[in-house]
N, C-alpha and C positions, 0 to 999 in steps of 0.2 A: 365963973372962972372956967375958962376953956382949958381943959387938960390936953396937953399935947402927948399923944401916945409915944411911948419910948420906941425909938426905931430899933427894930430887931436886928440882931447881928446877921450878916450874910451867911447863908447855909454853907457849911463846910463841904468841900468836894468829896464825893464818895471815893474811897480807896478802890483801886482796880483790883478785883479778886485775882489772886494768884492761881494759875491753873494747877489743878491737882492731877497727878498721874501715879496712881497707887500701884503697889506690887501686883494686886489682883488684876488691874487693867493691863499691866505688862504681861502677865501670864496669859490672859485671854487673847491679847493681840498676837503673842508669839505662837500660841497653840493654833490659832486660826490661820496664821500664815504658813505654819509647817504642815498642817493637815489639808490645806487647800489643794495642794498637788502632792499627794503621798508618794507617787511613783518617782517624781523628780527628787523629793526629799530623800528617799532611800538610795537612789543613785548618787546623789550628792554626798551622802554619808559613807558610801561604799569604800572610798579610798581610806578614810580615817578608820573604818572598821577593820580593813585588812592590815593597816599599819599597827593598830593596837593589838590585834590578834597575833601578828607576827612577833611583836615585842613580848607579849605575855608568854606565848609558846616558846620563844627562844630562851627566856629567862628560866622557865620551868623545865624545859628539856635539858638545858645546861646543868641545872641543879640536880635533875634526876640522873643524868649521865655521870656526873661527879659522884653521886651516891653509889652508883653501881661500880665505879672504879674502886671506891673505898671498900665496897662489899666483896669484890672479886680481886682485890689487890694481889698481885703476883707474889705469893709467899716465897718463891724461889729467889726472886730478885731482892725482895725485902730483907732477906737474911744473909746477903752476900756482902762481904767487905774485902777489898783488895789493898795491898800495900806494895808500893814500888819505889824505886829510887827516883827522886825528883829530877826532872830533865833539865833543871837550871833556868827555866823561864823561856822567854822568847828567843834568846840567842843560843840556847842549848849548849850546856857545858857538862853534860852527863859523863862524858868520857874522862874528864879531868877530876871529877868529884869522887871521893871514896865511897864505897858501898858498905854501909854499916849493917846490912841485913845479916842476921846470924843463921847458921844451919839448924840450930835448935829453936827456931821460931815457934814451932808448935808447942814445945814445953813452956816457953815463956808466956805465950798467950793463954795457955790453959789456966793460969791463975786469975785471969780476968773473969768477973762474973758476967755471964751471958755468952761466953764462947763455948761452942760445942766441940769443934775440932778445927785445926789449922794445919796447913801443909805448904811446903815450898815448891816452886816450879821454875825451871830454868831452861830455855832453849839452848842447845849446845851447838858449837861450831865444829863441823866435821872436816872442813877444808877440802870439800869435794869427795870425801870417802863414800864409797857405795856400799850398800847392804845387800847381802845374799844369804840364802840358806843352802842346805845340801843340794847341789844342782841336780835337776832331772835331765837325763840325756835327751836333749832336744836341740839339734843344731840350728833350728830356725827360731827358737824361743829365747827371750831375754831372761837372763838369770841374775843380773845385778841391777839394783835400783837405787835412786837417790831418795832416801826416806829420812824425814826429819827425826832427830833424836832429842829427847827431853829428859832431864834429870828431875827427880822428885823425892820428897820425903815420904815416909810411910803414911803420914796423915793426909796427904793430898787426895787419896782415893776417896775417903769419906767426905773431905771438904768439897769435892766436885760432885759428890753423890753418884759415884760410879757403880756399875754392876758388871759382873764377870760372866763371860760365856763359858769359860772352862779355866781350871787351874786356880791360882791364888795371886794375891798381891804381895809384893815383898814387904818384909817386916823390919823392925828395929835391928834384929840380928844381922840380916843381910846388909843393912845400911852401915852398921858399925864395923863389920868385917870387910866392907868394900867388895862384897861378892859380885861376880860377873853374871848377874841375872838380869832379865828384862821381861817386861809385860808389853804385849803388842796391842795396838789398837786394831779393830777389825779390818780396816782398810789396809793397814800395813801387813797384817797376817795373811790377807787374801793375796797380796802381791808376792809374798814370800812363800805361798803355798803351804801354810801351816794352819791346821784346823784342830789340832789336839796337842796336849802337852804331856800325856802319860808316858810317852816314849822319850821324854826329855830332849826335845829337838834343840838344835843349836843354830844360831845365826852368826854371821860374820859381818862386822862393820869395820871396813878398812883392815887393820891388822889385829883387831880385837875380836875375841870369841865370847859370845853371850849365850847362856842357857835360858830358854824361854820357860817361865814359870806360870804364865797366865795370859789369857786373851780377853780383852774387854768386850762387853756387849754394848754398853751405852754409858754415857755420862750426861748429867743434866746441866753441867757447867763445863766451860772450856772444851768445846767440841773439837779443837785442833788435836786433842789427845787421841782421837779416834783414828787418825792416820799417822801416828808417831810410834817410835820405839821409845819406851819409857824405862829408864835405868835409875837405880838408887843414887842419891847425892854422894854417898860414900865412894861408890865406884867412880863417879865423875871427878871427884876430888883427887883420887889416887891415880887415875889414868889420863884425865884430860886437864888436870891442873885447874879445876873449877875453884875460884877464889871465894865466891859468895853467891847465894841464890839471887835470882833476878826479881822474883816477886813472891808474895805470900798470899795465899787464899784462905779466908776465914769463913766458917759457917757459924752463924750466931743464932740466938733465940729470936723469935719474933718480937720486935720492938726494941731490941738491944743494939741495932746497927749504929745509930747515932752516938750512943755512949761508947761503944767499942771503937768507933772511928776517931773519937777524941782521945782515946787512951792507947791505941795500938802503937803509934809511932814512939811514944815514950817508953812503952814496954819493950819494944824491939831494939831501940837505940837510945838509951837514956842519956848518953853524952852528946848525941847529935840528932835529935828527933827532927830538926828542920830539914835534914837531907832526904827525908822520906815523904812521899805523897800518898795519902790514904783516900781511897775512893769508896764512898758510902752511897747507898741508894737513896733516892728521894723519899721523904716521908709520904704517907698516904694523903695527908692534908695538902701537901705541896702539889702532888699530882692532881688532886681534885681541883684545887684552885687554878692550876695551869689549864686543865681541860675547860673549866668554866670560862676562864678568860679568853681562850682561843675561840670557843664556840660563840661567846657573846660578842667578841670583836667582829666576827664575820656577819652574824645575823642581825645584830643591832643596827648595823649600817643599812641593811635591807629594810628593816622595820622603820628606821628614820626616813629613808627615801619614800616609803609608802605613806608615812605621816605627812611628809612634805607635799606629795601628790594630793593627798586628801585635803590638806589645808588650801592648796591652790584651787581645788574643786569647790570647796565651800566658799572661798572668796569670789570665784567666778560666778557661781549661781546666785550668791547674795547680791552681787553687783547687778546681775540681770534682773533680779527681783526688785531692786531699787528703781531701775528704769521702767519696769512694768507698773510699779505702784506710785509713779510720780503724781498722778492725780490724787490718790489717797493721801500722800504726804502733804500736798498743797492744801487739801481740805482740812486736814488735822491742824496744820499750821494756822489756817484761817480761823479755826475754832479755839485757838489759844495754846496749842502745843508748842513748846519751845524747841530750839535746836537740840538741847540736851535730851529732851524726851525722845525725839526722833532717833538720835544716835544711840541712846540707851536701848530702845526697842530692837534695832537691827543687831546690835552687839549681843543682846540677850538671846535673840533668835539663833545667831551663830553659835553661841556658847551652849545653848540647849541641844542644838543639832550635834555639836561635837561631843557633848556628854552622853547622849544616846548612842552615838557611834562608839564611844569608848566602852560603854556598858555592853553592847552587843559584841564588840571585838574581844573584850575580856572573857566573855562567856565562850566564844569560839576558841580562844586560846587555851582555856582550861579543858575544853572538850578534846582539843588536839593532844594536849599532854596526857590526858587519861587514855585516849585511844592508842597513842604510840606506846605508852607504858603497858597497857593491857596486851597489845600485840607482841611486845618483847618480853612480857612477864617481868616487868620492872615494878618497883614501888614508886609511884609518882611523888615528887617532892616539889613544893612551890611555896615561897614565902607568902604569908597571908596578906601582907600589905600590897602585893603586886595587883591582884584583881580589884582591891579596894581603891587603889590609886589610879587605875586605868580610866574610870569616868572623869576624874578630875583632870587627868592629862588630856583627855579628849576635849574637855571643856576649855582648857587653856589654848589648845590648838584652834578650836572654833572661835574663841575670843580674839586671838591674834589675826585669824583669817578674816573676821568680820570687821576689823578696825577700819580699814580703808573704805569699804562700802558704807559703813555707818557714817563716817565723816562726809562722804559724798552725798548721802541722803540728807544729812543735817545742813548742808550748804545750799540746798534747793530753796529758792525764794517762793513764798505762797502764790504770788501773782503769776510768776512764770510757770509754776506747776499747774495751776488751774487753767491757764491758757493752753497748755500742752494737752 
């Protein structure tokens, strides 16, 4: 019996091996491409380096400058609070609004915790009256002058932190008795030829006679007092019909300005606090944030432009590299590399180039911050996430810049590449 051999089944077609492109291969190809022309690689990364360095230095210097402002915050302005009659808004109705400011504002405010001293100040209308002292016989010299006059409460001198050249400041007794006394600013005293008060000099303002009891040397606030004749509120009420003070100046403890600002209007005019406007200084944090915002807004634009220039440079050089390596791309495609492999390689090269530029730029930015701080004797301040995020930012810039060249490389056909 002849046995018929069983026909074997046809051999199955062998599956086409899928090309493998490991991360190691990607790193090797990218490093070889980047180190093939190191000079060109460095010049390509220069724009991104400068952009990242500018961003890091800007953020750090803004933070450092803000810290210095907090450290050197002007104590004089931080402890100053002013209260005035509200001007009535945009249309201005101040003349028709009653003035609720009291003459005893200093006493009322003294009960608030944080108030050191307070005083009232009011510019007076003289209707063109001129001021003069005992005239010196000089037919060619001027003896009468138009000098501003200001009424004040006894507490104003300490509220503006004044100092005397000679004499004294008027007190509560002068104010209550409406005594005809005056304190001269140094500019007013010089015009009236008065430099001492031991002989009880007198000045004449229109029809009024005033005894000079003191001459100012300096005031840290309200510099207009240096050129004025200053009289007690009581005298201005009795002789010039002063109805109410125009403004109140308050010297407060450090850190109490915001609190006093919220309480002063109610303490001075409990029945109509809405008629008063209270001016308080900005807090140290607000000033710091304002400085940081202004500095960042200016220099971040410059840093962004530098990054844009760097991205264009990376894209341009990567595109040139694609044209130069057309034969290599065709050969790799012929050996089994897919479009995805080619695109991934070029995008990875651009990302690595951007990351290196970000790392170098962050280092330069930190050196700039330290150098400027050392030169100015500042304490350098920089958020720790900024230098850590810089290489990632550079990598993102490089990745975006290499997107078009990578797609261009992936679209090259193997036959056309090999023929070229």
